[in-house]
C-alpha positions as CSV (number, residue, x, y, z in Angstrom):
1,M,161.1,106.3,-145.0
2,A,157.8,106.3,-146.8
3,D,154.8,107.6,-144.9
4,V,152.1,105.0,-144.2
5,H,149.3,107.6,-144.4
6,S,148.0,109.6,-147.3
7,K,148.7,113.3,-147.3
8,E,145.1,114.1,-146.2
9,V,145.1,111.6,-143.3
10,R,148.5,112.8,-142.1
11,S,147.3,116.4,-142.2
12,Y,144.2,115.4,-140.2
13,N,146.3,113.6,-137.6
14,M,148.8,116.4,-137.2
15,S,146.0,119.0,-136.9
16,R,144.7,117.1,-133.8
17,I,148.0,117.4,-131.9
18,K,147.7,120.4,-129.6
19,G,150.4,122.9,-129.1
20,K,148.8,125.1,-126.5
21,N,146.7,124.6,-123.4
22,T,147.4,120.9,-123.1
23,K,146.3,119.0,-120.0
24,L,149.8,119.0,-118.6
25,E,150.3,122.7,-119.2
26,M,147.0,123.5,-117.5
27,L,148.0,121.4,-114.5
28,V,151.3,123.4,-114.2
29,R,149.5,126.7,-114.6
30,K,147.0,125.8,-111.9
31,F,149.8,124.8,-109.5
32,L,151.7,128.1,-110.2
33,H,148.6,130.2,-109.7
34,A,147.6,128.4,-106.5
35,H,151.1,129.1,-105.1
36,G,150.9,132.8,-105.8
37,F,153.0,133.0,-109.0
38,R,151.7,135.3,-111.8
39,Y,152.7,134.5,-115.3
40,R,152.1,135.3,-119.0
41,L,151.4,132.7,-121.7
42,H,153.0,131.9,-125.1
43,I,155.1,135.1,-125.5
44,K,155.9,135.2,-129.2
45,D,158.8,137.8,-128.8
46,L,160.9,135.3,-126.8
47,P,163.0,132.6,-128.5
48,G,161.2,129.3,-128.6
49,K,157.9,130.9,-127.6
50,P,157.8,129.5,-124.1
51,D,154.6,128.1,-122.7
52,I,154.8,130.1,-119.4
53,V,156.8,133.2,-118.6
54,L,157.4,134.4,-115.0
55,P,158.5,138.1,-115.7
56,K,159.1,138.9,-112.0
57,Y,161.7,136.1,-111.8
58,K,163.0,136.4,-115.4
59,T,162.1,132.7,-115.9
60,V,160.5,130.7,-118.7
61,I,158.9,127.3,-118.5
62,F,158.5,124.9,-121.5
63,V,156.0,122.2,-120.8
64,H,156.7,119.1,-122.9
65,G,154.4,116.1,-122.9
66,C,155.1,112.4,-123.1
67,F,154.4,112.1,-126.8
68,W,157.5,114.1,-127.8
69,H,159.9,113.7,-124.8
70,G,158.6,111.0,-122.5
71,H,159.9,110.3,-119.0
72,E,161.3,107.3,-117.2
73,G,158.7,104.6,-117.0
74,C,156.4,106.2,-119.5
75,K,154.5,103.9,-121.9
76,Y,153.8,106.4,-124.7
77,P,157.3,106.9,-126.2
78,L,157.8,103.2,-126.2
79,R,154.7,102.8,-128.4
80,L,156.0,105.5,-130.7
81,K,159.4,103.9,-130.9
82,Q,157.8,100.6,-131.8
83,E,155.8,102.2,-134.6
84,L,159.0,103.8,-136.0
85,M,160.9,100.5,-135.8
86,K,158.1,98.7,-137.6
87,N,158.3,100.9,-140.7
C-alpha cells in the first residue's frame, strides 16, 4: 500500500504521536498515587519498557490509548479503520 503522505509529512506526523506521559497515562498515575501506590516509570531494563512499574507488588502496567488499541464503543479506531479501507 502506497503512503498518501510525503516522507517529510509522515515524519512530522509520527513525531507528534506521544509515547510517554500521555493524558491517559497521567490519569492512571494520579489514581495510583492518590490510593497510596508508589511506582517507577518507563524502566528500560524490563521487556517491553512498561509505562508503570509497581516494584513492591512485582507488577507492571502498560497504558495503551485508543489510537492503537481502542475499546468497545470508541470512535477513534473506527476512523483509523475507515482511513485504511479507503486506501
